[in-house]
SERO-4910 file (N, C-alpha, C, O; in steps of 0.05 Angstrom, whole numbers):
BEGIN
 pado doro    nc1    nc2    nc3   cac1   cac2   cac3    cc1    cc2    cc3    oc1    oc2    oc3
  Unk    A     24    -27      7     -1     -2      8     19     24     -1     43     22      7
  Unk    A     12     43    -13     20     73    -18     -3     90     -6    -27     88     -3
  Unk    A     24    112      0     11    132     10      4    157     -4     25    165    -16
  Unk    A    -13    170     -8    -12    194    -28      2    214    -11     -3    218     13
  Unk    A     28    231    -30     41    247     -6     66    235      7     82    246     21
  Unk    A     64    209     -2     98    198     17    115    214     13    124    217    -10
  Unk    A    124    226     31    156    242     32    173    235     61    169    244     83
  Unk    A    192    218     53    201    207     88    227    222     98    241    215    117
  Unk    A    233    248     78    250    263     79    252    285    113    235    303    112
  Unk    A    265    284    135    271    285    160    272    315    156    289    322    140
  Unk    A    260    331    165    274    356    173    260    376    195    236    373    200
  Unk    A    271    389    203    263    405    232    227    410    242    212    407    261
  Unk    A    226    420    210    190    418    208    170    392    215    151    388    229
  Unk    A    187    375    196    175    350    191    170    336    214    146    330    218
  Unk    A    190    329    231    201    322    249    179    327    280    167    313    296
  Unk    A    184    359    274    168    366    296    133    358    285    122    348    304
  Unk    A    117    359    266     92    354    252     93    328    271     80    326    292
  Unk    A    108    311    260    101    280    270    100    276    295     84    261    306
  Unk    A    122    291    312    123    285    341     90    300    353     79    290    373
  Unk    A     79    322    338     67    333    357     43    313    348     23    311    362
  Unk    A     47    300    323     19    290    324     23    255    338      5    240    345
  Unk    A     53    250    337     51    225    357     48    225    383     53    204    396
  Unk    A     41    246    395     31    255    422      8    251    417     -2    229    423
  Unk    A     -9    270    404    -44    270    399    -46    241    399    -60    231    417
  Unk    A    -32    224    380    -39    185    378    -43    171    402    -58    152    406
  Unk    A    -24    186    421     -8    169    441    -34    169    458    -47    150    465
  Unk    A    -40    202    464    -65    204    482    -85    192    474   -103    185    490
  Unk    A    -87    186    443   -121    178    442   -117    143    441   -137    128    443
  Unk    A    -95    134    439    -90    107    456    -97     98    482   -110     79    490
  Unk    A    -81    119    495    -87    124    526   -113    121    536   -120    106    553
  Unk    A   -132    145    516   -168    134    524   -175    118    522   -187    107    541
  Unk    A   -172    104    495   -179     74    482   -182     65    506   -201     67    521
  Unk    A   -152     50    510   -146     29    531   -159     37    566   -172     22    580
  Unk    A   -155     54    570   -167     66    595   -199     69    588   -212     59    607
  Unk    A   -216     79    566   -240     78    577   -252     44    573   -271     33    584
  Unk    A   -237     36    556   -247      6    552   -239    -20    580   -244    -45    582
  Unk    A   -227     -5    597   -218    -19    621   -249     -4    642   -267    -19    650
  Unk    A   -250     20    645   -257     21    661   -288     23    654   -304     16    671
  Unk    A   -294     30    636   -328     14    625   -331    -20    639   -342    -32    657
  Unk    A   -316    -23    623   -315    -54    639   -309    -64    660   -317    -87    662
  Unk    A   -296    -55    678   -303    -59    710   -325    -44    724   -331    -49    747
  Unk    A   -340    -16    703   -368     -7    716   -385    -29    710   -396    -41    729
  Unk    A   -390    -36    676   -409    -58    674   -409    -87    694   -426   -105    693
  Unk    A   -392    -86    708   -389   -115    717   -405   -105    744   -424   -118    755
  Unk    A   -395    -83    751   -403    -76    781   -435    -79    775   -447    -96    788
  Unk    A   -451    -63    754   -471    -63    747   -490    -79    747   -513    -79    755
  Unk    A   -473    -95    734   -494   -122    717   -481   -141    726   -459   -142    715
  Unk    A   -486   -164    746   -471   -181    757   -463   -209    740   -443   -223    737
  Unk    A   -499   -207    727   -505   -243    709   -483   -228    679   -486   -209    664
  Unk    A   -464   -246    681   -449   -237    658   -467   -239    622   -467   -224    602
  Unk    A   -474   -253    624   -489   -261    595   -507   -235    595   -512   -228    572
  Unk    A   -519   -220    614   -528   -200    603   -519   -176    597   -531   -157    589
  Unk    A   -487   -178    606   -475   -153    594   -480   -143    560   -491   -124    549
  Unk    A   -466   -173    548   -465   -157    521   -489   -162    516   -484   -167    493
  Unk    A   -520   -167    519   -538   -162    512   -551   -126    520   -561   -111    504
  Unk    A   -547   -121    542   -548    -93    559   -527    -76    528   -538    -58    516
  Unk    A   -500    -85    520   -482    -71    504   -495    -67    481   -489    -47    468
  Unk    A   -514    -85    472   -515    -94    436   -540    -71    441   -544    -51    426
  Unk    A   -555    -76    463   -577    -61    462   -576    -33    462   -597    -21    459
  Unk    A   -546    -17    468   -544      6    469   -528     12    441   -529     33    429
  Unk    A   -523      3    438   -517      0    415   -533     -1    387   -523      8    367
  Unk    A   -550     -9    387   -572    -13    373   -595     13    366   -600     23    344
  Unk    A   -606     19    390   -613     45    397   -593     59    392   -593     53    368
  Unk    A   -573     75    395   -556     96    380   -555     95    352   -560    116    340
  Unk    A   -549     70    337   -555     72    309   -578     83    301   -581    104    287
  Unk    A   -603     63    313   -629     87    306   -626    104    314   -632    119    295
  Unk    A   -621    115    328   -626    144    334   -611    162    317   -617    186    315
  Unk    A   -588    149    304   -562    171    292   -571    158    260   -552    158    244
  Unk    A   -590    149    252   -600    137    225   -609    161    216   -622    176    231
  Unk    A   -604    168    189   -621    194    175   -604    218    178   -605    238    164
  Unk    A   -591    215    195   -573    242    208   -552    250    189   -532    239    183
  Unk    A   -561    274    179   -547    289    148   -511    294    157   -493    296    140
  Unk    A   -510    295    181   -478    294    192   -467    279    199   -443    286    201
  Unk    A   -470    256    205   -470    230    221   -475    202    200   -498    192    197
  Unk    A   -454    192    189   -459    161    180   -456    142    191   -439    126    186
  Unk    A   -473    141    210   -469    118    233   -457     94    224   -437     83    232
  Unk    A   -472     86    206   -460     58    190   -429     56    180   -421     37    166
  Unk    A   -413     78    188   -381     62    176   -373     61    210   -351     51    215
  Unk    A   -388     70    232   -374     53    252   -386     35    271   -386     31    295
  Unk    A   -399     21    243   -410     -6    264   -400    -33    249   -413    -54    248
  Unk    A   -380    -30    238   -372    -55    217   -345    -53    219   -337    -37    236
  Unk    A   -325    -67    202   -294    -69    205   -283    -40    197   -265    -27    208
  Unk    A   -299    -31    175   -290     -3    165   -271      3    147   -261     26    144
  Unk    A   -263    -23    134   -242    -24    113   -245     -4     92   -224      6     86
  Unk    A   -262      3     81   -273     17     62   -264     49     76   -259     66     59
  Unk    A   -263     54     96   -261     85    110   -241     81    107   -232     94     87
  Unk    A   -221     63    121   -192     64    116   -179     69     98   -160     83    100
  Unk    A   -189     55     69   -175     58     55   -186     90     45   -169    103     31
  Unk    A   -207    102     50   -213    131     37   -201    151     56   -205    175     54
  Unk    A   -188    140     74   -174    156     96   -149    171     81   -146    196     85
  Unk    A   -133    158     65   -108    158     52   -114    175     28    -94    183     17
  Unk    A   -138    182     16   -143    197    -10   -155    217    -15   -154    232    -34
  Unk    A   -170    216     11   -190    243      4   -194    258     37   -186    244     56
  Unk    A   -205    285     43   -213    278     73   -235    272     80   -253    269     64
  Unk    A   -237    270    106   -264    252    118   -277    267    139   -266    288    145
  Unk    A   -298    260    151   -310    276    172   -290    279    190   -277    258    191
  Unk    A   -280    299    207   -257    296    232   -277    289    257   -273    299    279
  Unk    A   -291    277    253   -303    267    280   -311    228    272   -328    215    283
  Unk    A   -299    222    258   -304    189    245   -279    174    261   -277    150    259
  Unk    A   -261    186    275   -252    160    296   -265    164    321   -276    147    334
  Unk    A   -264    195    328   -283    191    356   -311    172    357   -319    158    375
  Unk    A   -322    176    332   -347    154    328   -345    126    329   -361    110    338
  Unk    A   -314    122    313   -308     87    322   -302     75    348   -309     53    358
  Unk    A   -284    101    358   -276     98    384   -306     87    410   -309     67    424
  Unk    A   -322    112    404   -341    105    426   -352     73    419   -354     55    435
  Unk    A   -358     72    394   -383     48    390   -365     28    397   -373     12    414
  Unk    A   -337     22    385   -321     -3    404   -317      2    430   -317    -20    441
  Unk    A   -312     24    449   -305     19    475   -334      5    486   -334    -13    502
  Unk    A   -358     19    473   -382      4    483   -389    -21    478   -402    -31    496
  Unk    A   -383    -38    456   -381    -59    447   -356    -78    462   -363   -101    468
  Unk    A   -337    -72    466   -318    -82    483   -320    -83    509   -319   -106    519
  Unk    A   -323    -56    529   -331    -54    562   -360    -70    562   -367    -81    583
  Unk    A   -376    -72    539   -399    -94    553   -392   -121    551   -404   -138    564
  Unk    A   -373   -126    537   -358   -166    544   -365   -174    511   -364   -198    506
  Unk    A   -372   -156    490   -369   -175    464   -335   -171    449   -324   -149    444
  Unk    A   -325   -193    445   -304   -205    435   -298   -206    404   -316   -215    389
  Unk    A   -280   -199    397   -275   -196    368   -253   -179    364   -252   -168    342
  Unk    A   -238   -175    378   -208   -156    367   -208   -129    372   -229   -118    365
  Unk    A   -192   -115    381   -192    -87    389   -168    -72    362   -162    -48    363
  Unk    A   -155    -91    336   -136    -83    330   -148    -70    298   -133    -60    282
  Unk    A   -170    -73    294   -172    -60    268   -191    -36    277   -191    -14    265
  Unk    A   -203    -40    294   -223    -16    303   -195      8    309   -202     31    302
  Unk    A   -171      7    319   -150     20    328   -132     30    308   -117     50    311
  Unk    A   -133      9    278   -127     22    251   -147     44    238   -140     60    220
  Unk    A   -167     42    246   -186     59    236   -183     84    250   -179    105    239
  Unk    A   -183     81    277   -187    107    290   -160    124    281   -161    148    275
  Unk    A   -133    104    279   -119    119    272   -107    140    251    -96    162    249
  Unk    A   -116    115    236   -114    126    201   -134    150    202   -124    170    191
  Unk    A   -160    154    213   -181    173    209   -174    196    225   -183    219    219
  Unk    A   -158    192    247   -150    216    257   -132    228    247   -132    253    245
  Unk    A   -111    212    238    -92    229    219   -101    238    200    -88    256    188
  Unk    A   -125    228    189   -137    245    159   -147    269    178   -141    292    169
  Unk    A   -158    268    197   -171    296    204   -149    307    227   -157    311    250
  Unk    A   -132    311    223   -111    327    233    -88    339    214    -75    359    220
  Unk    A    -85    327    193    -75    333    169    -74    360    159    -54    370    151
  Unk    A   -100    371    160   -108    398    151    -94    423    173    -85    444    166
  Unk    A    -95    414    201    -84    436    219    -59    426    230    -49    437    249
  Unk    A    -46    399    214    -11    408    208     -1    416    188     23    421    187
  Unk    A    -18    418    170     -7    426    148      6    398    133     25    407    120
  Unk    A      5    381    132      9    350    126     -3    332    103    -28    333    104
  Unk    A      5    319     84    -13    307     68    -27    287     73    -15    270     87
  Unk    A    -50    282     67    -69    267     77    -57    237     82    -58    220    100
  Unk    A    -48    239     64    -33    200     68    -12    190     82     -5    169     93
  Unk    A     -3    215     77     22    212     95     18    205    131     27    187    145
  Unk    A      4    224    138     -9    234    167    -33    204    172    -36    197    195
  Unk    A    -44    192    154    -62    177    156    -56    152    167    -66    140    185
  Unk    A    -26    145    144    -15    124    151     10    124    173     22    105    182
  Unk    A     13    147    180     26    151    214      7    137    235     11    120    252
  Unk    A    -20    154    228    -33    146    253    -49    119    251    -65    111    268
  Unk    A    -46    110    235    -52     80    226    -43     56    242    -56     36    250
  Unk    A     -8     64    247     12     50    257     12     65    291     16     52    312
  Unk    A      8     90    289     16    102    316      1    103    344     10    102    367
  Unk    A    -27    106    334    -44     98    356    -43     72    368    -50     68    391
  Unk    A    -35     55    350    -41     17    357    -12     19    377    -11     11    400
  Unk    A     12     30    363     32     31    384     27     41    416     34     33    438
  Unk    A     13     58    407      7     72    441    -10     55    456     -5     56    481
  Unk    A    -32     37    447    -49     29    454    -40     -1    468    -47    -12    488
  Unk    A    -24     -8    452     -8    -40    452     11    -43    463     19    -65    471
  Unk    A     29    -12    466     55    -16    471     75    -40    454     87    -60    460
  Unk    A     70    -24    426     88    -37    419    105    -19    390    102    -25    366
  Unk    A    115     -5    397    128     17    376    150      8    352    156     19    330
  Unk    A    159    -18    367    179    -27    341    168    -42    319    174    -39    295
  Unk    A    149    -61    328    125    -73    316    115    -60    293    115    -65    269
  Unk    A    104    -35    313     95    -12    284    106      4    269     94     17    252
  Unk    A    138      5    275    155     22    255    156      2    228    150      7    205
  Unk    A    166    -25    241    168    -44    211    142    -51    196    139    -57    173
  Unk    A    118    -49    223     87    -47    194     87    -28    177     81    -32    153
  Unk    A     94     -1    188     94     15    170    116     17    148    108     28    127
  Unk    A    135     11    148    154      0    133    139    -15    117    128     -5     97
  Unk    A    138    -34    122    127    -57    100    101    -53     85     98    -62     62
  Unk    A     76    -33    102     59    -24     75     56     -2     73     33      4     64
  Unk    A     77     24     81     79     47     61    110     53     51    117     76     44
  Unk    A    128     29     51    153     37     42    172     43     55    166     63     68
  Unk    A    194     36     59    217     39     77    213     70     80    204     78    101
  Unk    A    219     89     60    221    116     62    204    134     88    212    153    101
  Unk    A    179    120     88    168    132    116    173    122    145    158    125    164
  Unk    A    201    106    147    207     97    169    208    123    187    190    129    202
  Unk    A    230    136    184    244    152    204    221    174    217    225    184    239
  Unk    A    202    179    203    181    200    210    156    184    220    138    195    232
  Unk    A    156    154    215    142    134    235    156    128    259    143    117    277
  Unk    A    175    131    260    188    115    288    187    142    295    204    134    312
  Unk    A    184    165    299    187    194    312    154    184    324    151    175    347
  Unk    A    133    186    307    107    186    311    105    168    351    104    175    374
  Unk    A    105    132    325    108    115    342    123    113    372    114    103    393
  Unk    A    142    121    369    157    122    391    148    147    415    138    142    437
  Unk    A    153    172    406    123    190    416    107    177    424    110    170    447
  Unk    A     75    165    406     60    154    426     64    131    449     53    131    471
  Unk    A     85    107    438     82     91    467     89    108    489     75    111    509
  Unk    A    117    123    484    121    147    504    100    158    524    103    161    548
  Unk    A     82    164    511     62    186    524     29    174    527     10    190    528
  Unk    A     26    146    527     18    127    533     10    119    557    -10    110    568
  Unk    A     37    125    562     44    115    599     39     83    599     45     68    580
  Unk    A     29     78    618     29     41    636      5     36    631     -9     32    650
  Unk    A     -6     36    608    -31     29    606    -27     14    580     -6     12    567
  Unk    A    -49      5    575    -54    -13    550    -73    -38    538    -80    -55    555
  Unk    A    -81    -41    513   -107    -52    516   -102    -81    528   -123    -92    531
  Unk    A    -82    -96    536    -73   -128    538    -65   -124    570    -41   -125    576
  Unk    A    -85   -120    590    -78   -114    617    -57   -139    628    -43   -139    648
  Unk    A    -58   -159    605    -34   -184    621     -9   -172    613      9   -179    629
  Unk    A     -2   -156    593     26   -149    591     41   -140    610     34   -124    628
  Unk    A     66   -150    606     84   -143    628    104   -119    614    110   -116    590
  Unk    A    111   -103    640    133    -82    632    158    -90    635    163   -105    654
  Unk    A    172    -85    624    203   -101    622    219    -75    640    230    -79    662
  Unk    A    217    -45    627    221    -19    633    201      2    634    183      8    617
  Unk    A    209     18    664    187     34    664    196     53    646    220     56    640
  Unk    A    168     74    631    177     89    608    184    107    626    208    110    623
  Unk    A    174    121    646    178    140    661    201    140    688    209    118    694
  Unk    A    212    163    705    225    164    714    212    144    738    228    128    748
  Unk    A    197    143    744    184    130    765    185    101    763    177     87    744
  Unk    A    201     91    790    209     62    777    193     41    784    186     47    807
  Unk    A    180     18    778    171     -5    779    182    -31    771    199    -38    754
  Unk    A    166    -45    790    177    -72    782    182    -89    762    163    -95    746
  Unk    A    207   -100    758    204   -117    726    191   -126    720    177   -126    740
  Unk    A    177   -139    700    156   -163    692    129   -150    709    116   -170    708
  Unk    A    119   -139    718     98   -132    734     76   -123    704     81   -112    683
  Unk    A     51   -136    716     30   -137    695     17   -105    699     14    -89    718
  Unk    A     12   -105    673     -4    -72    681    -28    -67    691    -36    -44    697
  Unk    A    -41    -92    694    -65    -90    720    -56    -85    747    -64    -69    764
  Unk    A    -36   -101    748    -23    -98    778    -13    -61    790    -13    -53    813
  Unk    A     -4    -45    759      8    -29    765     -8     -3    788      0      9    808
  Unk    A    -29     -2    776    -52     21    803    -46     16    834    -41     34    850
  Unk    A    -48    -15    840    -40    -31    861    -22    -31    879    -25    -29    903
  Unk    A      4    -34    862     38    -25    866     44     10    882     56     18    901
  Unk    A     26     23    859     33     61    864     17     58    891     27     68    911
  Unk    A    -10     43    893    -28     51    920     -5     47    940      3     67    952
  Unk    A      7     20    946     20      8    966     40     25    960     44     33    984
  Unk    A     59     40    945     85     57    941     74     76    955     89     85    973
  Unk    A     47     87    953     45    116    969     43    109    999     57    120   1016
  Unk    A     20     87   1005     11     85   1027     33     79   1045     30     87   1068
  Unk    A     64     61   1039     83     64   1055     93     84   1059    105     88   1080
  Unk    A     93    108   1035    110    129   1040     95    146   1058    107    164   1069
  Unk    A     76    143   1061     56    163   1082     64    157   1112     73    174   1127
  Unk    A     58    130   1119     75    115   1141     93    130   1153     93    142   1175
  Unk    A    116    128   1129    155    131   1136    146    172   1143    156    181   1164
  Unk    A    132    188   1130    132    214   1133    116    223   1158    117    244   1171
  Unk    A    101    203   1163     92    216   1186     89    223   1217     78    203   1228
  Unk    A     92    238   1229    100    254   1256     91    232   1272     70    220   1269
  Unk    A    116    227   1297    114    212   1310     87    204   1331     80    182   1340
  Unk    A     75    230   1336     53    232   1354     28    221   1331      6    214   1341
  Unk    A     30    220   1312      5    215   1296     17    184   1289     -4    172   1284
  Unk    A     35    168   1286     37    140   1273     17    119   1296     16    126   1320
  Unk    A      9    104   1292    -11     85   1309      7     63   1303      3     40   1311
***
């Protein structure tokens, strides 16, 4: 696959624009992963009987599709399937700037209420359409930024910067590698210690705050809570110690 307007030359401006885009892509990956897990936890607390969760989610999606059908501004049909045509279209022409958000909302509700079927293609959709939306704001070609968004949002959401850089080279040609690397690494760092795969283990902390080696993403919140509790006990005045 080739992107329209692909130019892999690295200049100060091009690197800066891709870095800014990478930060946005990383925050989007962070939002997707966090929203999916938090909604899933909320639904589990709200509905104890697990078979009812996807039923409730499916009902909510059906109502949303019905309510938005016929809307002159929102083509809801683009958000309820794989979205391959929309992904391809994002490389060649401007799209609705909210397409990435529409796909994210429907996907988060689906996954958060217990539907299984994968996050990968929706993340590709979200990344490509978000890149398409950012292109005019950053004065970059649609094809170039859609291609970088395609891989960079997934890099942040799944903590896979190296794999997504290689993917960018395979899909769009080796000339995209330097700029894809900037965006994917920025996305990976900005997304923090979150991810769509809670069982994923941390090899090295992304930030200055240390973490135990091989800790699971799902255990990081508890680790920080325990660390803060231990620190508070250490600094508490003697008269306040229990």
